[in-house]
BALONU-596368 format. One record per residue (C-alpha): residue number from 0; residue in three letters; x, y, z. Coordinates in steps of 0.001 Angstrom, whole numbers. Example, Ala and Ser with C-alpha at 12.3 -4.5 7.8 and 13.67 -1.06 7.14 Angstrom:
<0; ALA; <12300; -4500; 7800>> <1; SER; <13670; -1060; 7140>> 
This chain:
<0; MET; <204873; 15752; 71307>> <1; ARG; <204711; 16403; 74964>> <2; ALA; <203439; 19730; 76048>> <3; SER; <205494; 21802; 78456>> <4; GLN; <204240; 22692; 81897>> <5; ASP; <203791; 26370; 80893>> <6; GLN; <201692; 25405; 77936>> <7; LEU; <199472; 23213; 80050>> <8; ILE; <198595; 25711; 82729>> <9; ARG; <198511; 29054; 80751>> <10; PRO; <195019; 28824; 79223>> <11; GLY; <193416; 28209; 82556>> <12; GLY; <195545; 30891; 84136>> <13; ARG; <194384; 33445; 81597>> <14; ARG; <190777; 32719; 82346>> <15; ARG; <191346; 33170; 86050>> <16; VAL; <193184; 36488; 85596>> <17; PHE; <190472; 37848; 83243>> <18; ALA; <187738; 37014; 85754>> <19; ALA; <189643; 38720; 88500>> <20; GLY; <189985; 41774; 86279>> <21; LEU; <186234; 41929; 85732>> <22; LEU; <185680; 41806; 89461>> <23; ALA; <188150; 44646; 90024>> <24; VAL; <186446; 46812; 87388>> <25; ALA; <183039; 46107; 88895>> <26; LEU; <184259; 47042; 92356>> <27; ALA; <185884; 50206; 91039>> <28; PHE; <182705; 51188; 89194>> <29; THR; <180631; 50582; 92311>> <30; SER; <182903; 52675; 94513>> <31; ALA; <182841; 55573; 92011>> <32; CYS; <179064; 55771; 92048>> <33; THR; <178277; 55242; 95718>> <34; ASP; <179822; 55648; 99067>> <35; GLY; <179609; 53299; 101933>> <36; ASP; <176396; 54809; 103343>> <37; GLY; <173815; 53382; 101086>> <38; GLY; <174530; 54681; 97630>> <39; LYS; <175185; 58403; 98064>> <40; PRO; <177468; 60015; 95451>> <41; SER; <181077; 60231; 96435>> <42; SER; <182184; 63822; 95819>> <43; TRP; <185867; 63088; 95931>> <44; HIS; <185440; 61060; 92779>> <45; GLY; <183929; 64057; 90932>> <46; GLY; <180286; 63104; 91137>> <47; GLY; <179211; 66021; 93454>> <48; GLU; <177767; 69525; 92673>> <49; ASN; <179717; 72062; 90541>> <50; PRO; <181891; 74446; 92578>> <51; ALA; <180408; 77890; 93334>> <52; PRO; <181241; 80732; 90900>> <53; LYS; <184236; 82786; 91868>> <54; ALA; <182345; 86049; 91198>> <55; ALA; <179352; 87356; 93156>> <56; ALA; <176703; 90040; 92570>> <57; THR; <174272; 91894; 94831>> <58; ILE; <171524; 94394; 93949>> <59; SER; <171103; 97121; 96558>> <60; GLU; <168478; 99266; 94762>> <61; PRO; <165675; 98764; 94063>> <62; ALA; <165288; 96260; 96876>> <63; ALA; <163516; 93000; 96132>> <64; ASP; <159717; 93331; 96274>> <65; ALA; <159967; 97123; 96720>> <66; LYS; <156784; 99095; 96014>> <67; ASP; <156243; 102726; 94973>> <68; VAL; <159680; 102944; 93373>> <69; PRO; <160228; 106238; 91464>> <70; ALA; <159941; 105838; 87697>> <71; SER; <163398; 107373; 87384>> <72; THR; <165038; 104528; 89247>> <73; GLY; <168207; 102884; 88093>> <74; VAL; <169756; 99631; 89236>> <75; THR; <172500; 99956; 91853>> <76; PHE; <174641; 96916; 92507>> <77; THR; <177957; 95581; 93729>> <78; THR; <180075; 92773; 92366>> <79; LYS; <183042; 90797; 93678>> <80; ASP; <185836; 89230; 91652>> <81; ALA; <183998; 90020; 88413>> <82; VAL; <185796; 90483; 85112>> <83; GLU; <182544; 90978; 83201>> <84; THR; <179191; 92433; 84350>> <85; ALA; <175856; 92674; 82562>> <86; VAL; <172566; 94232; 83670>> <87; GLU; <169132; 93448; 82289>> <88; LEU; <165784; 94992; 83170>> <89; LYS; <162501; 93528; 81941>> <90; ASP; <158856; 94329; 82516>> <91; ALA; <156286; 91715; 83563>> <92; ALA; <155724; 90754; 79928>> <93; GLY; <159437; 90025; 79476>> <94; LYS; <160155; 93085; 77342>> <95; ALA; <163680; 94381; 77874>> <96; VAL; <164288; 98007; 78829>> <97; GLU; <167087; 99835; 77054>> <98; GLY; <169783; 101330; 79241>> <99; ALA; <173489; 101542; 79938>> <100; LEU; <176027; 101136; 82698>> <101; ALA; <177200; 104284; 84423>> <102; LYS; <180848; 105284; 84082>> <103; ASP; <181649; 104057; 87588>> <104; GLY; <180348; 100577; 86701>> <105; LYS; <178275; 100464; 89889>> <106; SER; <174885; 101426; 88532>> <107; TRP; <172745; 101113; 85423>> <108; LEU; <170276; 103670; 84109>> <109; PRO; <167351; 103043; 81773>> <110; ALA; <167318; 105079; 78566>> <111; GLY; <164077; 106745; 79671>> <112; ALA; <161675; 106943; 82586>> <113; LEU; <159959; 103656; 83465>> <114; ALA; <156204; 103266; 83204>> <115; TYR; <154200; 104148; 86304>> <116; GLY; <152528; 101379; 88303>> <117; THR; <154454; 98633; 86534>> <118; SER; <156385; 95584; 87733>> <119; TYR; <159987; 95098; 86597>> <120; THR; <162710; 92547; 87254>> <121; ALA; <166367; 93542; 87332>> <122; THR; <169068; 90923; 86792>> <123; VAL; <172772; 91509; 87353>> <124; THR; <175134; 88860; 86010>> <125; ALA; <178770; 88824; 87100>> <126; LYS; <181350; 86493; 85585>> <127; GLY; <184745; 85825; 87126>> <128; ASP; <187960; 84628; 85531>> <129; ASP; <186719; 81064; 86084>> <130; GLY; <184041; 81714; 83459>> <131; ARG; <181183; 80843; 85820>> <132; PRO; <178320; 83378; 86010>> <133; ALA; <176733; 84556; 89252>> <134; THR; <173385; 86354; 89164>> <135; ALA; <171319; 88573; 91425>> <136; THR; <167704; 89546; 90776>> <137; SER; <165252; 92080; 92183>> <138; THR; <161591; 92404; 91248>> <139; PHE; <159958; 95736; 92105>> <140; THR; <156943; 97894; 91243>> <141; THR; <157062; 101557; 90236>> <142; MET; <154887; 104188; 91890>> <143; ALA; <151594; 105502; 90536>> <144; LYS; <151838; 108686; 88454>> <145; PRO; <152390; 111583; 90890>> <146; GLY; <150146; 114631; 90971>> <147; ASN; <152962; 117116; 91684>> <148; GLN; <155224; 117345; 88655>> <149; VAL; <158059; 119722; 87788>> <150; ARG; <158385; 120883; 84172>> <151; VAL; <161856; 121024; 82666>> <152; SER; <162520; 123374; 79737>> <153; SER; <165422; 124391; 77511>> <154; PHE; <166098; 127863; 76146>> <155; LEU; <167418; 126322; 72946>> <156; GLY; <165482; 124222; 70467>> <157; ASP; <166494; 121277; 68326>> <158; ASN; <168759; 122029; 65360>> <159; GLN; <169346; 125627; 66397>> <160; VAL; <172705; 127134; 65390>> <161; VAL; <174346; 129237; 68103>> <162; GLY; <177620; 131010; 68839>> <163; VAL; <180699; 129598; 70528>> <164; GLY; <179862; 131366; 73791>> <165; MET; <176347; 129938; 74127>> <166; PRO; <175663; 128332; 77506>> <167; LEU; <173218; 125436; 77620>> <168; ILE; <170312; 126691; 79744>> <169; VAL; <167837; 124417; 81537>> <170; LYS; <165023; 125744; 83720>> <171; PHE; <162709; 124072; 86236>> <172; SER; <159147; 125190; 86943>> <173; ARG; <159770; 124856; 90676>> <174; ALA; <162794; 125559; 92856>> <175; ILE; <164984; 122494; 93359>> <176; PRO; <166043; 122141; 97029>> <177; GLU; <169777; 122243; 97500>> <178; ASP; <169990; 118680; 98823>> <179; TYR; <168299; 117352; 95656>> <180; ARG; <170442; 119198; 93114>> <181; ASP; <173190; 116587; 93047>> <182; ASP; <170632; 113886; 92163>> <183; VAL; <169206; 116083; 89411>> <184; GLN; <172666; 116870; 88060>> <185; ARG; <173574; 113171; 87939>> <186; ARG; <170723; 112757; 85443>> <187; MET; <172024; 115550; 83184>> <188; SER; <174468; 114750; 80411>> <189; VAL; <176168; 116613; 77563>> <190; THR; <177894; 115058; 74571>> <191; SER; <179742; 116971; 71888>> <192; THR; <181566; 116255; 68666>> <193; PRO; <184427; 116912; 69010>> <194; VAL; <184545; 116116; 72733>> <195; GLN; <185038; 119159; 74993>> <196; GLU; <185483; 119489; 78716>> <197; GLY; <182696; 121301; 80583>> <198; ILE; <180443; 121368; 83647>> <199; TRP; <176964; 122335; 84898>> <200; HIS; <176578; 125426; 87083>> <201; TRP; <173507; 126260; 89205>> <202; VAL; <172591; 129893; 88554>> <203; SER; <169575; 129752; 90872>> <204; PRO; <167279; 127115; 92433>> <205; THR; <165283; 127094; 89167>> <206; GLU; <168062; 127378; 86557>> <207; ILE; <171214; 125469; 85674>> <208; ARG; <173654; 126157; 82826>> <209; TYR; <176483; 124323; 81157>> <210; ARG; <179564; 125744; 79479>> <211; PRO; <182795; 124184; 78244>> <212; LYS; <186112; 125142; 79799>> <213; GLU; <186951; 127159; 76681>> <214; PHE; <184603; 128522; 74025>> <215; TRP; <182870; 125815; 72035>> <216; LYS; <184885; 124696; 69046>> <217; PRO; <183321; 126020; 65828>> <218; ASP; <181009; 123667; 63943>> <219; SER; <180624; 121362; 66935>> <220; LYS; <177550; 119209; 67383>> <221; VAL; <176175; 119296; 70918>> <222; SER; <173465; 117182; 72536>> <223; TYR; <172226; 117518; 76079>> <224; ARG; <169754; 115470; 78047>> <225; VAL; <167887; 115687; 81353>> <226; GLN; <166510; 112355; 82566>> <227; ALA; <163962; 114020; 84817>> <228; GLY; <160933; 111790; 84268>> <229; GLY; <159776; 110467; 87646>> <230; LEU; <162854; 111867; 89400>> <231; PRO; <162228; 112984; 93030>> <232; MET; <162766; 116739; 93321>> <233; GLY; <161826; 117352; 96937>> <234; ALA; <158662; 117817; 99015>> <235; GLY; <156696; 115205; 97065>> <236; TRP; <157458; 116698; 93631>> <237; TYR; <158751; 114681; 90685>> <238; GLY; <160101; 115484; 87257>> <239; ARG; <157379; 115381; 84610>> <240; ALA; <159369; 114002; 81669>> <241; ASP; <162814; 113606; 80150>> <242; LEU; <164224; 116323; 77908>> <243; SER; <166672; 116036; 75002>> <244; VAL; <168021; 118817; 72757>> <245; ASP; <170438; 118754; 69813>> <246; VAL; <172107; 121979; 68656>> <247; LYS; <174970; 123026; 66417>> <248; ILE; <177740; 125513; 67122>> <249; GLY; <178406; 127925; 64258>> <250; ALA; <181548; 129801; 63291>> <251; ALA; <183666; 131346; 66047>> <252; VAL; <182583; 134988; 65743>> <253; VAL; <184160; 136883; 68653>> <254; MET; <183878; 140635; 69307>> <255; THR; <186336; 142627; 71429>> <256; VAL; <185795; 146309; 72328>> <257; ASP; <188609; 148440; 73710>> <258; ASN; <187548; 151675; 75405>> <259; LYS; <191038; 153077; 74970>> <260; THR; <190944; 152926; 71167>> <261; LYS; <187115; 153153; 70836>> <262; ARG; <187272; 150251; 68384>> <263; MET; <185554; 146872; 68081>> <264; THR; <187599; 144049; 66567>> <265; VAL; <185624; 141196; 65046>> <266; THR; <187252; 137821; 64380>> <267; ARG; <185908; 134717; 62687>> <268; ASN; <187623; 131431; 63500>> <269; GLY; <190623; 133381; 64773>> <270; SER; <191088; 135798; 61861>> <271; VAL; <190217; 139511; 62002>> <272; ILE; <187406; 140251; 59554>> <273; LYS; <186435; 143811; 60554>> <274; THR; <187387; 146734; 62794>> <275; ILE; <184521; 149048; 63765>> <276; PRO; <184570; 152512; 65439>> <277; VAL; <182309; 152626; 68509>> <278; SER; <180993; 155008; 71126>> <279; LEU; <180511; 153537; 74594>> <280; GLY; <178702; 154815; 77670>> <281; LYS; <179480; 158297; 78925>> <282; LYS; <180873; 158743; 82449>> <283; SER; <177452; 159061; 84089>> <284; THR; <176217; 155869; 82399>> <285; PRO; <179340; 153802; 81592>> <286; SER; <179318; 150560; 79664>> <287; SER; <180161; 147395; 81591>> <288; SER; <183614; 145873; 81234>> <289; GLY; <183541; 142098; 81029>> <290; THR; <182633; 139191; 78785>> <291; MET; <179010; 139032; 77666>> <292; VAL; <177039; 136984; 75146>> <293; VAL; <174463; 138058; 72566>> <294; ILE; <171116; 137171; 74216>> <295; GLU; <168659; 138277; 71532>> <296; LYS; <168621; 140112; 68207>> <297; LEU; <165992; 142687; 67239>> <298; ARG; <166005; 144140; 63737>> <299; LYS; <163821; 147027; 64905>> <300; THR; <162755; 147953; 68417>> <301; VAL; <162042; 150936; 70677>> <302; PHE; <164127; 151903; 73695>> <303; ASP; <161991; 153484; 76423>> <304; THR; <163947; 154556; 79529>> <305; PHE; <161559; 157050; 81138>> <306; GLU; <160674; 154658; 83957>> <307; GLU; <164333; 153889; 84650>> <308; LEU; <165931; 157324; 84173>> <309; GLY; <163037; 159670; 84900>> <310; PRO; <161586; 162532; 82830>> <311; GLU; <164819; 164524; 82623>> <312; GLU; <167209; 161789; 81454>> <313; GLY; <164716; 159323; 80012>> <314; TYR; <164078; 158892; 76289>> <315; ARG; <161968; 156929; 73842>> <316; THR; <163846; 156136; 70620>> <317; LYS; <163442; 153827; 67648>> <318; ILE; <166451; 151528; 67291>> <319; ASP; <167810; 149442; 64417>> <320; PHE; <170009; 146329; 64537>> <321; ALA; <169837; 145819; 68297>> <322; GLN; <171685; 142951; 69982>> <323; ARG; <171025; 142550; 73717>> <324; LEU; <174029; 141954; 75986>> <325; THR; <172634; 142470; 79522>> <326; TRP; <169294; 142340; 81304>> <327; GLY; <170052; 145878; 82455>> <328; GLY; <169652; 147235; 78920>> <329; GLU; <173108; 147232; 77320>> <330; PHE; <172987; 146502; 73590>> <331; ILE; <175100; 146703; 70495>> <332; HIS; <172996; 148815; 68126>> <333; ALA; <173080; 151290; 65269>> <334; ALA; <173152; 154900; 66459>> <335; PRO; <173208; 157311; 63495>> <336; TRP; <173033; 160299; 65893>> <337; SER; <176467; 159436; 67369>> <338; GLU; <178345; 158545; 64182>> <339; GLY; <180385; 161735; 64538>> <340; GLN; <181630; 160627; 67975>> <341; GLN; <182153; 156945; 67187>> <342; GLY; <185840; 156119; 67430>> <343; THR; <186653; 159190; 69546>> <344; THR; <184125; 159967; 72304>> <345; ASN; <181756; 158039; 74575>> <346; VAL; <178236; 159509; 74505>> <347; SER; <175866; 156550; 74949>> <348; HIS; <173814; 155466; 77969>> <349; GLY; <175888; 152283; 78308>> <350; CYS; <175336; 150684; 74902>> <351; VAL; <177899; 149948; 72208>> <352; ASN; <176992; 152459; 69476>> <353; VAL; <177944; 151724; 65867>> <354; SER; <176985; 153276; 62536>> <355; MET; <173940; 152184; 60537>> <356; ALA; <176150; 150397; 58002>> <357; ASN; <178218; 148625; 60658>> <358; GLY; <175089; 147784; 62653>> <359; ASP; <173630; 146147; 59553>> <360; TRP; <176866; 144235; 58905>> <361; LEU; <177120; 143011; 62500>> <362; PHE; <173483; 141935; 62544>> <363; LYS; <174045; 139798; 59439>> <364; ASN; <177275; 138244; 60721>> <365; THR; <176429; 137397; 64347>> <366; GLN; <174095; 135008; 66097>> <367; ILE; <172707; 134234; 69542>> <368; GLY; <175556; 133068; 71758>> <369; ASP; <178367; 135052; 70122>> <370; PRO; <180672; 136467; 72827>> <371; ILE; <181734; 140083; 73228>> <372; THR; <184353; 141378; 75658>> <373; VAL; <184428; 145069; 76606>> <374; LYS; <187637; 146380; 78185>> <375; GLY; <188716; 149475; 80054>> <376; THR; <185470; 151153; 81166>> <377; GLU; <184647; 152616; 84561>> <378; ARG; <182218; 149872; 85548>> <379; LYS; <182707; 146112; 85884>> <380; LEU; <180080; 143721; 84594>> <381; GLN; <177937; 142307; 87389>> <382; ASN; <177644; 138537; 87225>> <383; GLY; <174035; 137582; 86597>> <384; ASN; <173377; 140686; 84494>> <385; GLY; <172909; 138650; 81329>> <386; TRP; <174551; 135375; 80397>> <387; THR; <177727; 136135; 82265>> <388; ASP; <178987; 132538; 82374>> <389; TRP; <182201; 133573; 80593>> <390; ASN; <182770; 136483; 82940>> <391; MET; <183751; 133937; 85606>> <392; SER; <187009; 132039; 85715>> <393; TRP; <186808; 128277; 85223>> <394; ASP; <187553; 127721; 88926>> <395; GLU; <184703; 130057; 89882>> <396; TYR; <182334; 128355; 87478>> <397; VAL; <183139; 124894; 88824>> <398; LYS; <182047; 126001; 92299>> <399; GLY; <178476; 126282; 91018>> <400; SER; <178266; 122529; 90423>> <401; ALA; <176364; 120357; 92908>> <402; LEU; <178778; 117516; 92143>> <403; PRO; <182548; 117406; 92631>> <404; TYR; <184431; 118265; 89474>> <405; GLU; <186461; 115438; 87959>> <406; PRO; <188733; 116540; 85110>> <407; PRO; <188899; 114023; 82272>> <408; ALA; <192116; 112037; 82039>> <409; ASP; <192445; 113014; 78384>> <410; PRO; <189957; 115720; 77298>> <411; ASP; <191049; 115494; 73661>> <412; ALA; <190305; 111783; 73472>> <413; ALA; <187540; 111458; 76088>> <414; THR; <184072; 111151; 76046>> <415; PRO; <175859; 119450; 70027>> <416; THR; <161757; 133862; 63506>> <417; PRO; <159281; 136347; 62568>> <418; ALA; <160340; 138729; 59791>> <419; GLY; <162679; 141382; 61110>> <420; THR; <163388; 139528; 64372>> <421; VAL; <165861; 136774; 65217>> <422; THR; <164594; 134709; 68151>> <423; PRO; <165346; 131263; 69570>> <424; SER; <163582; 128223; 68183>> <425; PRO; <160413; 127040; 69997>> <426; THR; <161362; 126174; 73558>> <427; PRO; <161271; 122432; 74286>> <428; THR; <159477; 121663; 77538>> <429; ALA; <159279; 118425; 79447>> 
């Protein structure tokens, strides 16, 4: 049988086409790996470097290679086009330092003061929506331990139970200059369960207090912290150490005294539990009208007013069940000598007089920090004469903050003695 022309030439044709295909593949492979300048990668074929991350990060403080950095330092940074940011701080041995991002997301604070004279490396990692991380690093060295250190102390001690009107009181062993108070206040935090809105208020250059907008909710847990260790406090002085205190708020025991009726009404968690006849200050020595807080409780004490009132008006008297309300000497106390006038006539030197039985009852049912409001007397309470934090309106109190007040978006969902004497727990000092 005679083969057709197609059958005769096809085998050879296939071999020629296959060889040409191999040559084309070889040429394509060569062009993908090199360009025409001697074998350099050709980026337009995908063989170049990965594209730069969309996000970027920069550390502004501490600066790279900085020396003598305060031990209180945090890490301040900026990011661009970041959907996720992480901060890490490690010492020279690679040990990580615990800390957290600030609410504004622009800084990071360590959980405690850094060690003096130690090298640390901060790393900020920003990741954009492309998933590629960008990092910034800064290695710095903290200062040597300073010789001038400011002690920080709290009036309250850990696990103390206090009343719903108790302000949180922090004192400094040296006056804090006005232009440093905002930095100090930034390192002060309060957390409570349940969450309650509040603010710090500078009473003096050496004392700052915190109160919620309304009385503390009963049975709250409150924790407050001052990250003062290594913190610059002006004129070459630095905070000595951090301070943390945890307290508990007791029942809402609130006392109200009306001069018109000469009665004290006592409520617990909103319900009236007792009404007590009282005698307030006579006209020459009136009681103060305003909202005060129980400062201290003395089962037995002696009132000596000779130095204050002179030999004619002064007296020295033993007192039972005394509860201090002002630095000027106003107390709630038992006064058996005025029981005949209690409920009808004011005869005291400014104190709230009650009977021995009612004094005993009050002493057993109140605690440091319980509020008392006196109404209708001839004299107004002077702010500063005791813990008068609740004698100011909220707007007035806010003005004592060194930082602008920022109300929470949703306060309800936002972000705690010798025999015969009741005294505060041992005072924590940093």
